[in-house]
C-alpha positions as CSV (number, residue, x, y, z in Angstrom):
1,M,8.4,31.5,36.6
2,T,6.6,29.1,34.3
3,L,7.8,26.9,31.5
4,L,6.8,29.6,29.1
5,D,9.3,32.0,30.6
6,L,12.3,29.9,29.6
7,A,14.1,31.1,26.5
8,P,15.2,28.6,23.8
9,S,18.0,26.4,25.0
10,Q,17.5,27.4,28.7
11,V,17.3,24.7,31.3
12,G,14.9,24.7,34.3
13,R,13.9,22.4,37.1
14,I,10.2,21.6,37.6
15,I,9.0,23.0,41.0
16,S,5.3,22.2,40.7
17,L,2.5,21.1,38.4
18,G,-0.8,23.1,38.4
19,G,-4.2,22.6,36.9
20,K,-6.9,20.0,37.2
21,P,-6.0,16.6,38.7
22,E,-6.6,14.9,35.4
23,F,-4.1,17.2,33.7
24,I,-1.5,16.7,36.4
25,S,-1.9,12.9,36.1
26,R,-1.4,13.2,32.3
27,L,1.8,15.2,32.8
28,M,3.1,12.8,35.3
29,E,2.5,9.9,32.9
30,M,4.7,11.8,30.4
31,G,7.5,12.1,32.9
32,F,6.9,15.5,34.5
33,H,7.8,15.3,38.2
34,E,9.2,17.8,40.7
35,G,12.9,18.1,40.4
36,I,13.2,17.0,36.8
37,K,15.2,19.1,34.3
38,V,13.5,20.4,31.2
39,R,15.2,22.3,28.3
40,M,13.2,24.7,26.1
41,I,13.8,23.8,22.5
42,Q,11.4,25.9,20.5
43,K,8.5,28.3,20.9
44,M,6.0,28.7,18.1
45,P,4.7,32.2,17.4
46,L,1.2,33.5,18.2
47,N,0.9,31.4,21.4
48,G,1.4,28.2,19.5
49,P,2.8,25.0,21.1
50,I,6.3,24.8,22.6
51,K,8.8,22.0,22.2
52,I,10.8,20.8,25.2
53,R,13.3,18.1,26.0
54,I,12.5,16.2,29.2
55,R,14.6,13.2,30.2
56,N,15.5,11.5,26.9
57,G,12.4,12.6,24.9
58,M,11.0,15.6,23.1
59,I,7.5,16.7,24.0
60,S,5.2,19.4,22.5
61,L,2.8,21.2,24.8
62,R,0.0,23.6,24.2
63,H,0.8,27.2,25.3
64,N,-1.9,27.2,28.0
65,D,-0.8,23.8,29.4
66,A,2.8,25.0,29.6
67,G,1.7,27.9,31.7
68,N,0.6,25.5,34.5
69,I,4.1,24.2,35.0
70,T,6.3,26.1,37.5
71,V,10.0,25.9,37.0
72,R,13.2,27.4,38.5
73,L,16.0,28.4,36.2
74,N,18.9,25.9,36.4
75,V,22.2,27.8,36.6
């Protein structure tokens, strides 16, 4: 399941980061690491950006970029 599969207000744990090494490095600088909890806040229509809460911050990601982040639903 990817970050895009989370419904608003659902929480997941990051399992892996995919994509080019430069992209993974950028995500890691923003706080994305394996095992970190993320909460889906909002999805924009028409494959627009998504807004998530990670650690103590809010981050917006492009739809395509969010598809490279694998998560597990946190129950």
